[in-house]
Structures are given as structure tokens and as C-alpha cells.
N, C-alpha and C positions, 0 to 999 in steps of 0.2 A: 531496268530490264524493258518493261513495258512503258514506253515513252509517249508512243503516238496514240491519240484517242481512236483512231479509226483501226486499229489492229485487230479488234476483235470481230466485227461483221465480217471483214476479209478473211480471216483466220477460221471463223465458224463456219463459213460457206464451204470450206476446203474440208473440215472436219465431217459435215452432213456428207456430202458428195463421197467421200472415203470410206464412210462407217457403210453407206449403201452399198457401195461397190462390194465391201467385204462381205456384207451379205447376201449380195449376188441379186439383189432386187433392182428391178427398174425404178424410173421416177414415177411411173403411174401405178406400180404395185406400193411405192410409198405415200402415193395418194390414196389410194385405197385404204391403208392400213391406218392412215393419219388423218383421214378426213378432210384433207387440205387439197386444193387445186393443183393441177399437175405444173401448171404454167407459175405457181407461186413457189412450188418446189423447185423449178427451173431457175427461178429468178434470183432466189435465196442461195443456188449451190452457185451462182455466177457472182454472187454478191451483190446483185442490183437492189435486194429488199431486206430491211432489217428483220428479224424474228421477234415477236412478243413474248412475254414470258408463258402465256396461253398456249401460243403455237410450239414455244420449245417442248412444253410438256406434252404436247400430242405427238411432236417430231421424235423424242427420247420414247415414249412408248412403243411407237411403230419401228424404231431403229433397235429396239430391246434393251435399252441401256438407261441410267439415270441422266437427268439433267445435268448432276455434278460432274458425270462422267466426260459427257459431251465438253463442259467447261475445262474441264483438266486437259482432256485432249486439245483442246485449242490452244490452252498454255501452252503445252508440250510443242505442238505444231510450230506456234511464234519463237520458241525458243530454238528451235532446229533440232529438236530430240525426237529418238525414235519413236513412232508410235505403232501398235500392233493394233489397228483397227478391227482385227477380228476377237480379238479377246476383251470383253467386257468387264471380266472379272478381275479387276486391276489388285485389290488387296483381298480377296476373301468377302465371304459372308458375313454379318455380325448378327446374333441375337441378344437382345437385351429384355431386361424387364424395367419397364419405367414405372415412377411412383406419381400419379397424378396430387395435386396439392390436397385433396381430400383423404389420401391415405390407399385411394385404390390403384390395385397394380393391373398393368395390362403390357402383355409382350409385343416387341417392335422388332421386324426384320429389316436389317439394313444390308444395302450393297456393299458397303465399304465405309472406312474411317471416316473419309469427307461427310458422307452422309450422317454418321453417327455425332459427328462435332455439329453439324447444322440443328438435327434433333435435339441434341443437349443444350446448345444455347438456346433455341425455340422454346424447349421447356423451362429453362432458367428465368426467361426474361418475362 
């Protein structure tokens, strides 16, 4: 399905633009929310710049979604699937109780099953 190595930056730029529009905010407002310069956001939305993981985190918070949702939307756009950019709750919220190596328990609130899988994989590793 994903043969070209260039699909992600080009598709991710579309996702950022569509999510920003779905929230009804300007590039200037996204800049204020994320702490990133407006011209950087413009460059990213045009596909002229790559996004670091640090900046993906800033953008996801500013766009009120998790990074995994942004990535899932990028995959769906690339596959020509319909994406509702106004709906960030793709699979509902999950609350889990995790047990650390020393037996202590802590609660974790996750946005979706993909986040849960990432969390479990991280804890197991």
C-alpha cells in the first residue's frame, strides 16, 4: 500500500491543514497554541518542511488530538479513505490500570486502542 517514502510528509501536511480548518482556527492561532512560528506552520502545511517528533507533539496538543490520531489520519488520507477531521474520538477513551515492575499500580487514561497498544508495548519493553 505505502510504497513511496515520500507519502508521509505530503499526506501529513494535508492532515494538519484539514484538522486546523475543522477546528476553525487560523495558522496564527495554531502558532499561538503550539508555540511554533506561523511561517513554520505554513511551510509544514504546504509540505515544504518535515516535522520533528517534538513538533508533532506540540502540534497534536494544539490540534486537540494525539500524535497517533494524526498518523492514523495520514494513513487513511493516503489510502483515499474518508476522514472526519472534526472527530478526534476514533474509538472512544480507555482507562487502564497498569502495574509497574515493582508492583505499584497507576491509572492511565488513553485516547484510543492504538495508544493502548503503544503503552503496553512500551511497558513490556
